[in-house]
Structures are given as C-alpha cells and as structure tokens.
N, C-alpha and C positions, 0 to 999 in steps of 0.2 A: 070476914074472908080470912083463910087460914095463912099463917106468916109464910113468906116465900123461903125456899131452900137457898142455900149458898149458890147452886147452879142456876136457879131461877132469877136471883138477884143479878148474877153474872150476865145473863141473857138480856135483862131489862136495861141494864147499864150499858151494855153493848149497843143495844137498838137505839138507846138515846145518843149516844156517842156517835154512831153512823149517821143517824137523821140530823144532828147538829152540824157534823162536818159537811154533809150533804147540801144544807143550806148555805153554809159559808163557802163551798166550791162555786155553788150555782149562782149566788146572788150578783156578784159582779157582772158576769156574762149575761144574766138576765136582764138586769139594768141596761146594759149597754145595747142589747137586742130590742128590749122595748122602746128605747129611744129612738133605734134606728127604723123600726116599723111604724112607729107613731109620728115621727117628726121628718122622715126623709121619703120621697118617692123616687124610685130608681128602677132601672130595667132589671127585670128579674125579682121584683118586689114580691109578687104572688109565689114564686119559687121559694124564696127564702121563707116566707111565712109558712109554707106548707113544710118545708124541712123542719122548722122550729116545732110545729105540731106533730111531726111524724111519730115521735114515740108514744103518743096518746092512742094512734089508731093501728099500730103494728103490733104484733105478739111481743110481749116482754122477753120472751126467749130469744128472739132475733136482735133485740138490742144487746141482750147479754153476750150471744155469740159474736156479734160485731166487736164488742169491747173486748172480748178473749182474744179475737184475732189481732186487734190492735196494741192491747196491752200484756199480752202473754209474753213469754220469755223469747219467743220467736217471732212476736210481732214487730213493727217498725218503731212503734213508741216504747213498749214493754222492754224489747231488746236493748234500746239505747239506755234506758233508765237503770237496767239491771247490770250492763256492762261499764257504764261510764260513771254512773252515780251510787251503784250498789242498792238501788232501790227496786223492791218487787211489789208489783201491784196485784196481779192476778192471784187468787185463793188467799187474800189477806183482808182485814177489815177496811184498809184504804181502797181496795177494789170494791167492797160493798158500798163504801160511801160514794164512789164514782158513779157506779151503776144507779143508786138511789137518787143522785144529783141530775143524772141525764133523764131519769123518769119523771122528776119533779119540774124539771126545766120548762116545759110547756106551760104548766099551770102558774109557775112565777112569773113567766113573761106576760101571760095573759092579765094577771092582776096588776102588774105595774104598768102595762100598756094602757089599760083603762084609766088609770090614775093620771098618765101623761094626757091622755085624751080629754080629761075632764078640767084640765088647767085652763084658765083665761090667760092666753097669751099675751094678752094686752100689759099684763103685769111684768112679764119678761122684757116685752119691749119697752116699757116705761123705765126699767132699771137699766136697759142698755142706753137709751138716750140720755140718763143721766151720767154716763161715762163708765159704767161697769162692763167689765171683759165678759166674753161669753163664759169663761170658767167660773167667774164670781157669780154671775147671774145662776148659772146652774147649781152652785153649792149653797147659795145663799138665798135663793128665792125658789127655784124648782124642786130642790131635794127637800126642804121643809113642808112645802105644799103636799108633795107626794108622799111624805113620811108614813102616814097611815096605810097606803097602799102597799108600801115597802114591807111594813109590818106584816099586813094581811099576807102577802106573797111569802114572807118567811114562814108564816105558821102553816100555810097550805102545803109549802114544800116539806115543811117538818112532819106533817100529818101523812103526806104521800110516802115520804121516806119511810115512816114507820111500818106501813102497810107493804112495802116493795118485797116481791117474792120471785117472780119469773126471771128478771134480768140478774138479779143476785145470785140464785142458785145456778145459774148457767155459767156466770162469769167467775165467781168465788167459791162454788160449791158450798156445801153445809157442814162446816167445820167447827166442832164444839169449842167454845172459848175463843174463837178467831172471827168466824163469819156466821155463827148461827143467831141470827136476831130473831125477833118474836114470831114473824110468818114462818120462817124455817123451823123454829123450834115447835110450833104448833103442828106444822106438817109432820114432823118427826114422832111428836107425841100421841097423835090421833092415829098412827100405825103401829105404835108401841102397846103391847097388852098391859093393862093396868095403868096406863098414861093419862086417863080420862080427868081424874082430879087436877093433875098438873096443868093439863090442858085448859081446863075452865078457869084456873087461876090466871093462867098468862092471857087468856082470852078477855077476862074481866078487864085486866091491866091495860090490854090493847084498846079495848072500847072506851075505857075511861081517858086515856091519853088522847086518842083520835077525837072523841066528842068534844073534850076541853079544848083542842085545838081549833076545831069547826066553829064551836060557840064563839070563841075569841075572834076568829076571823069574820064571822058574821057581824059582831058587834062593831068590828073595825070597818066593815063595808058600810053599815048604817051611817057611821059617823062621816065617812067620805061622802055619802050622799047628801047629809045634811049641810056639809060644807060647800058643796057644789051648788046647793038651792040658795044659799045666802047672797 
C-alpha cells in the first residue's frame, strides 16, 4: 500500500484521537447505566432502557442536530461552556468525540450489561457477609470479573467511533485538520475528481482498524463465555 501523505496521516491520527476520547467519555456513564439496568428494577425501567438504545434506531443526523442545539454557542450547555469556561464544543474535534461517544454508548452499555448479568451474585454476597463494604465488593470482586466485558465494550465503542459519520458531520461539520475523520474524509474524496487512490488508501486503513477491533472483541467475548461455563 502506498505510503500515506501528511494530510492522510493527519486524518488517521485525528480519527484515532476522536475514537479514543469517545471511549473515555462514554465508559464511566456506560458502566453506571449498565449496572443500573442489570441490578435495579424501578418504575420507568423500560423507558430508560429505550432511551439508552435510542441512538441505535434513530437517524444519526437527528442525534447530531440535538447535540448542536445543546452544545452550540446558543445552546444551554454550549453557551455556558463558552461564556464561563471559554470552551467551544461545536465544530471542534471535541464535539466529534462527544458525537461518537453518544453513538457508541448503546453498544458499550449492552456489552457491559451482559457481563453484569453473567456474574454469579453469590460471590458478591459472600464478600459482603465477610464484612466488605459495597464499594469494596464492587471494585475488588465485580470489576475484575467483568473486566473482559469492559475491554470488549471499549473496543466496540472504539470501532463504532471510527465509523461515525452522520452525527459528526451534522454537529461539527467537515473541517480539514479539525473534524475531518476517516468517514468524512472518504465522503469528501469520493466526490473529488482524482481522489480515488487516496480514498482506497483510507478505506483500507478503516477496514484494518475496524476488523482488528472486532476480532479482538470476539476473542474477549469467547473468553467471557468460557469463564461463565466454569
């Protein structure tokens, strides 16, 4: 494969940066939400579950537009961040990371939730009867057991973020060097005369990164299955 140009390297590095931050943003909330949905029954459980998975079934452009309304300079969150903290989210790579995090969130919650549901709760109860606090049980028993699921969720979120297009282009546009990730760059190149060669190079990289992430996720999923059967 032909060596990438400086611009193409920039696109790949920006995509990896956005995908990495997307996972970092989404992971804590995904963990908390997965625990809530798997361990607690409450009024409105089905509604919360539906809202969590909503980004999977509505057009990504809708998600991007809602984010623009919230995080734009005139939005309630974006206006506060801009005026008080001097932070701009819309039309920046930070906004691309948030858009990717929102789209990856349902997949990450699902992976972690399955891990929670596979735990033998007797282990946690045994630790509690020995005097361990709920926090200690969670961080010394629960987290180590579900760690393969956490890794799988992170990989799935990373792969999903690499392929995010609709919400990103709506929320942060397609700005070279700032928000032009791999999907947006491919979209631009296939509409540019003579851009086929560069498009094929970026396409190859996209496939390699995504396939590698999915293979790693499948490997970890099998490990989880073997652990449950023991």
